[in-house]
C-alpha positions as CSV (number, residue, x, y, z in Angstrom):
1,N,168.3,23.7,127.5
2,L,164.9,22.1,128.4
3,H,164.9,24.0,131.6
4,L,165.3,27.3,129.9
5,N,162.6,26.4,127.4
6,D,160.2,25.6,130.3
7,L,161.1,28.8,132.0
8,G,160.4,30.7,128.7
9,N,157.0,29.0,128.4
10,L,156.1,29.7,132.0
11,L,157.2,33.4,131.6
12,S,155.2,33.8,128.4
13,S,152.1,32.2,129.9
14,V,152.4,34.4,133.0
15,L,152.8,37.5,130.8
16,A,149.8,36.5,128.7
17,T,147.7,36.0,131.9
18,M,148.8,39.4,133.2
19,H,148.0,41.0,129.8
20,L,144.6,39.5,129.7
21,S,143.7,40.6,133.3
22,V,145.0,44.1,132.6
23,C,142.9,44.3,129.5
24,L,139.8,43.0,131.3
25,C,140.4,45.5,134.1
26,V,140.8,48.4,131.8
27,E,137.8,47.3,129.7
28,S,135.5,47.1,132.8
29,N,136.8,50.5,134.1
30,I,136.1,52.1,130.7
31,D,132.7,50.5,130.6
32,G,131.8,51.8,134.0
33,F,133.2,55.2,133.1
34,L,131.2,55.4,130.0
35,T,128.0,54.3,131.8
36,K,128.6,57.1,134.4
37,M,129.3,59.7,131.8
38,T,126.2,58.7,129.8
39,H,124.1,58.9,133.0
40,H,125.5,62.3,134.0
41,L,125.0,63.6,130.4
42,S,121.4,62.4,130.2
43,R,120.7,63.9,133.6
44,A,122.2,67.2,132.5
45,L,120.2,67.1,129.3
46,V,117.0,66.4,131.2
47,T,117.7,69.3,133.6
48,A,118.4,71.6,130.7
49,F,115.2,70.7,129.0
50,R,113.2,71.2,132.2
51,S,114.7,74.6,132.8
52,Q,113.9,75.5,129.1
53,A,110.4,74.3,129.6
54,L,110.0,76.4,132.7
């Protein structure tokens, strides 16, 4: 019974660690994606304004 309990605890901690790392990975990817998108959007806006000015 104790062995099963330990196994359950180990499994839940492993799952928690995996969940945390997946969340961190997804968050950093979303962060980088948003940064790239903002960068591209601002460049497009600047280009549009320049073409309007010319």
